[in-house]
N, C-alpha and C positions, 0 to 999 in steps of 0.2 A: 342430818336431822338434829333438831334441838331437843331439849329435855321434855318439852310438852308434846313431842311427837310430830310437830310441824316442821316443814322445811324453812330455812332461813330466807326471808324476802330479799330480792335483789337490792343493790344499793340505790338504784333509780327509784324503785318503789318506796324504799325507806325514806328517801329525801322528799319525794312528793307527798308522802303521808305526813312527814314532819311539817312541811309547808302548810298543807291544809288537810286536816283529818276530819272527814265527813262523819265518821262513827262517833267521835267525841265532840265534834263541832268546834275544833280549835284551829287557830291560825298561828303558825310559828310556836306551837306548844302552849298558847294562851287562849283563854276564852274571851269573848267580847267584854264581859264584866271585868276580867282582870286587866284588859287593855285600857278600859275606862279608868280604873284605879291608878294605873301606871301613869 
């Protein structure tokens, strides 16, 4: 358990969430706007 009471996500879940995070709308940790600026 983590400090917030949740279980730690599996490595596969963490990697797939890093690649595309639906909740935050990010791809590789960046938003579409930040990719445009880059």
